[in-house]
N, C-alpha and C positions, 0 to 999 in steps of 0.2 A: 581517162578519156574526158574531155571537155563537153558539157553539154551544149547542144545547139538550141538556142531560141528559134522555136518555129511559129509560124503566123497562119492564120486562115487566108493571106492575101486579101486582095481586093473583093471584100464583098459589100453588097449594099446594106444601107442601114436597117432592112427589113429582116436581110439574113443575118446580120448580125444579132438582132433582137432574136429572132429564133433560135439560133445557137446558145444565146445567152441564157434564154428559157431552159433549154436541154442543160446546160453546163449548171443552172442555179438548182433543179430539180434532182438532178444526179448528185451534185455536192452535199445537199442537203440531206437527201434520201440516206447517202453513206453515212454521214455523221450522225444521225439519227440511228442508223441500223448498229452501229457500232456500240454507241453509248447504251442502248437498250439490251444489246447482247451482253456486253459487259457486265452490267448492273444488274440484269434479271434474267439473263440467259432467255431472252426474249428478241428474236430476229423482228424486223421490221414489218415483216408480213404478218406476223401474229398480232403487233399492234395494231394494224389497219383492220384486221377483222374484229378484234375488240373493241376497237373506236367505233365501228358501225354498229355492233351489238351494243354499246353503252348507252347510245341513243334511244334504243327500243324500249318499250314499255311489256312487249309480248314477243315472245320467242318468233324468230324468223326462218324461212326456208332457205337454205345454203345457195339455191339457185338465185335468191334475191341478194344474198351476199355478193356472189358471183357477179351480178350484175352492176353492183355499186363500186367494189374494189377494182385495183389495178391487175387483180390475179385471174387466172384462169379457172376454169370450174374445178379441174382436177387439183389445183394447188390450193383452192378453197376445201376442199375436201381433206387434203392432206393436213393443211392448217388447223382445219376443226379438229380432226384425230389427234393430234399434238395437244392441242389446248384441252381437250376432253380427256388425255391420259394425265395431264397435270391437274385436273379437277378445276380449270378456270372456265369451261362451258359444259352444258349439259344439253343433250340432244331429248327432246320430247316428243311423243306423238303427234303427228298435225288431227286437230279438231275436224279439218274438211276432209281429209285423205288419209285410209288408213294405211297406204302403201308409203307415205312420206314422214319425214321427221322435220321437226323444227330446232333451231338452237337457240340457246339463251346464255349469256353469264350467270355464272353461280356467283353466290355473295364473294367467295374467294377470289373469283374472276373480276369483280366490281373494284375488289381491294387492290388486285395486283394491277389492274388498268390504271386506276388513280396515281398508283406511284410511279408505275413507267410513263404515265403522261407528266409527272413532274420531272422526270429524268429528261423526257423529250423538251418539256420547256427549257430546263436548264441547260442543254447541249444546244438549242438554238439560242439562247441569249446572246452569247457572244458574237455569233456570226449572221444574226437577223435582227431580232429585238434591239440591239443596241446601235445597230447600223441604221434603221429604218426608222423615220418619225411618223405621225399619225398621217400625214399627207402622203408619205410612201405607201404606207398601208392601204389606203383610201384608193390611190391609183392602180396599186396591183390587184386590188377588188374588182376594180372597174374592168381592167383588162381581163381578169379572171371571167367575170360575167360575160363579155363581149364573147370571149373565145367558146365559154360553154355554151352559149345562145347558138352559136353558129355550128356546133358538132352534132352529128348524128346519132352518137351513143354519148348519154350522160350518165357521170360517174359519180358526181357529187351532187 
């Protein structure tokens, strides 16, 4: 059976731009998820939590991770459980609240994150870095800053 090439039809330039952002995010995320899972047994959701933890000098509350990542609170909890089972994060008591815990990367977690980040960069090289020059990256940064500034929930 022959494939039919379908289109979105007559959309405005703004609609095309919006759906282009959706396509790019979905495509790049899928490529990274596949590369990380294949090379490290680490889905993108794990990498995202580790990315935020890697930038911290102190352990952070899981709720703070949930506010920054694209994951729900229950997803963050499951990811932290999985990362802890692999020895990549540790839960430590909160110094401010005896009922809560904070999360930090372990030394093994920092090493695993560095390796996974190198894999992420390689997965993006051909489909992102090699296609976009410095002006493109600057333009994307400008667009991202405008969109982020206009949102009510800040994730990055």
